[in-house]
N, C-alpha and C positions, 0 to 999 in steps of 0.2 A: 593402436592408433594414439598418437601423442596429441591430445587436444590442446595442451598448453602452448603449442606452436601455431595454433590456428588464429587467423585474423577474424575478428568479430565486429560487425557493424550493428549498432543498436539504433533503431528508428522509432521516434515518437513525435508528438506535436510540441514537445517541450514541457508539458505539465509535469510537476514533480512526482505525482503518483505514478504516472507511466514510466518516467525515468527510473524511479526506484525499482519497478518491477523488471524492466529489461536489464538493468545493470545487475540486479540481484541474481538473475539467471545467467547472464553472460560471464560474470566473474567466477562462476563455478566451472567454466570451461578454460578460460585463458585470461591473461592480463593484457593481451593485445586487442584493446577495445577502442573503436571509433564511434563516439556518440554523434548522431545526426538529428537535428530538428527539421522535420520534413516541411518544406514550403511549396505550396502548389498555386498555380494560376487559377483564377476564377474561370469556369464554374466548378472545376474539379475540387477546389478548396471547400465547396459547400455540399457537393453531391456525394451520396453513398457509392462506393466502388461497385462496378458492374453495370452502371448506366452508360458511361462514356468510355471509349477506347483509351488506352494508355500509350502516350508518346513520350520521348525523351525530353521534349521542349516544355512539357507541362510542369516540370520541376524547376524551382527557382534556386535550388541548392547548387553550389559549386562543388561537385563531387570529385574526390581525389582518388582516381583509379590506380595510382601508383601504390596504393595500399588495398589491393583487391580483397574482397571478403571471401572467407571460407564458410562462415555461418552468419546468417541474418537473424536477429531477434527483434521483433517489432511489436508495437502495442498502439492501438488507436486507429481510427478510421483513415486519417491521412497517411499513416505509415503503410497501410495495405497497398496503396498505389505504388509506392516506391519498392516495397518488397517484391511485388509481382513483376515490376519492370526489371529489377536486378536479377530475378530468377530467369528471365528471358535472356538477359545479357550474359550471365554466368550460369550456364545450365547445370553445372555440377555442384553448386552451392547448396547448403542445407538452410531452409527457411523455417523459422519457428515464430508463430504468432501467438501472443498472449491475449486472452479474452476472445469472445466470439467475433470473428471478422465480418460476419453477416454477408458473406460471399462464399461461393463454392469452396469447401474445405480442401479440395484437391489442389488448390493454388499454393498450398503450403505442405512442407514435409510433416510438420507437427503443429497442432493447436493445443495450447495450454489454457484450460478454462476452469474457473472455480466449480467445485462439485455442486454448489447450489444453483448454478446456471442451467443444469440438466441438459447439456448438449452432448451428443454422442457421435462417434465416427471412428473408423479404423485408426486414424491418425490423431485422435483426441486423447490427451492425458489430463486427468482432473487433479486439481489442487484443493487443499483445504484452506479456504480463505485466499488472501492475495499474496503473491510473491513480493519480496522487498530486498533492498540492498544491504540490510544489516547482517553482519556475521559476528561470531564470538570475538574475533580479533578487533573489529571496528568498535565494538562496545567496550571491551575490556581495556583497550589501549587509549580510549578517549580521555583526554586531559580536561578535567572539570575544575581545575584550581581557579579559573577566572570567574567562577560563579560563586556568589555569596549565598549559597543554598546548603542546608545541612545534608550530609551524606548518609546519616542514620535516621531511622524512624521517619522516612519520607513517603508521602502518598502523592502521586501525580494525578491531576485531574485534566484529562484531554478533551477539549470541547470542539465540536464540529459546528454544524449550522444547517439551515434549510437545504434540502435537496429534493429530487423528484419523488422520493418516498416518504420523507418525514417532515412533520411540522415542528418548527422550533421557535416558539413565541415567547413573549415576556412571561407568560404563565409558567412555561417549562423552565426558563432560566431562574426564576424565583424559587421554584420547587427544588431544583438542583442545589441552589444556594442554601436552602433550608436543610437539605440532607447533609451538606458539608458542615454547616454550623452545628448540627446535632452530633455528628461524628467528632468534631473538635471538642465539644463539651464532654463527650464520653471518653475521649482519648486525647487529653491535652498534651501528652508527651509527643504526639505526632505533628510533623510539619506538613503543610499542604502547599503544593506547587500547582498553580493554575496556568495551563497553556492553551491559548486559543489557536484557531487555524485560519486559513484564508477564507473559509466560509462563515466564520463568526462575524456577525455584523457589528458595526460601531456601537449601535444601541445596546446589543448584548454585552459588549465589553464594558460599557459604562455601568450597566446594572451589576455585573460581576464585581467591578471595582467598588461600587457603593456598598454591596452586600458583604464582601469578603476581605477587603483590604486590611482590616484590623486583625484578622485571624489567619491569613494566608499570604503566600508569596505569589504575586501576580506578574507574569512575564510582561515586561515593557518591550513592545515590538521594535523599539529603536535600539535595543541591545541584542547581543548574540542569542540565538535560540538555544535554550538548554534541553532540547528534546532528547538528544543522545545521552546527556547527563542523566536525565530522568530514567531512561531505559537501563542504565548501568546501576543506579542507586536506589530506585524506588522499591519499597517493600510491597506496596499495593498500587494498582491503577484503578481509576474511575474514568470510564470512557462513555461518551454519548453514543447511542445505538446506530447513528447514521455513519459513524466513522469506521467502516469495515477495514480500511487499510491500516489505521492505527491499532485496531484490535488485533489484526494479524501480526503487526510488528511487535506489539507488546507480548503476544503469545510466544514469541521467540525467546523471551527472557525466562520463562518458567515461573514467573511471579503471578500471584492472584490478580484477577481482573473483575471488577464490578462494572456492570453495564447499567447506565441510566437510560431506560427505555423511553423514547419519544413516541407521541401518537402518530399513527400513519395518516398521511394525506389521503391515500387510497391503499387498500390492502395489498401487500406484496408477498406472495408465497416465496419468492426468491429470497427476500430478506429474512422472512420467518425461518426458512431452512438454514440460512447462514447461522442465525443465533441458536437454533435448536442444536446444530452440530457442535458448536463451541461449548454449549452447556453439557451435551452428552459426553464430550471429551474432558469435562470437569475443568475447562479453562476459565469459564466465566460463570458468574452468578449475578442475579438481579440485584440492583441497588435499591434498598428501601429502608424504612425507619427501623427495621428489626435487625439490621446487619451488625454483626460483631466482627471485630478485626482479628479473626482467628485464621492464620495462614492455612492454605491448602496446597497440595502439590498436583502436578500433572506433567505429562511428557511434553516438553517444549517443542514447538513447531519449527522445523527447518525445511520448509517446503522447497525453497530454491535448490538446496543441495539434493533433496530426494528426487525432485523432478529432473534435475540435470543428470543424475545417475541413470534414470530410466531412459532418457533421450540418448545418452552415450551408449548404453547397451544396445539400443535399437539401431543406432547408426553403425556400430561395429558389426552387428548381425547382418545388416542389409548390404554391407560392403564386403 
């Protein structure tokens, strides 16, 4: 079966984390990809799938059926509705949903879920961490000449923010700043690149600038994001524990990752399992005052490629 000729529709709510996951998997099959940001009428836009029936008129998208899908890759609650609808319209398509759809798994051909989610089923394939869009080519071919950032002896610090599991307060940002200051004193030959995320609050960014602007390069959000540059050129990464997607993406590079562990708002076995797995695989180590910048090695993660290979084998076997 020639998957490169297949038309793939990728469905999300438009959030970058979801887009990265569906694109990461889809591009392992074919370059014929149609991204769709799912838009729903109220109350479907607010309710979990399975409560209300699904009709064609609940979708606000202008769907182009002149490019009919062979494979659907979806992620997120809203995309569940559209995936189920398209499966009814095109009965022979393959539907793949990333993460727990929280509806009967038999609505999909395949479910791709992180190992730490602990969901099981005949059509469930587990991944280590999150899938993402980065490939060796996208990183190696990245042109970083527009950034005034050293390409040697670089440490990238990737900062998240508050979420359902972790507390990220002024106390934590000051503690992280102190860790970076101490590392800079011990290793003055290294440059530090500080990258915030959408969840990093304005207050946190101000504190980071106050604490670190004299010893680090702090990304100005009005400029182009050097994230891919950091993946290509960093010798080490320091990442806050809430950012599972960034940890998964950096694990693709094969370069050492230090995790700055935040306090839990409430205990999460799921998040504990995620970090335990990455430590067991020697991908990550805890950031603390004892750290030495001695590189270590591990097998880089390429979960999008591995998962796609499993799915392809099963599709061929079932046809």
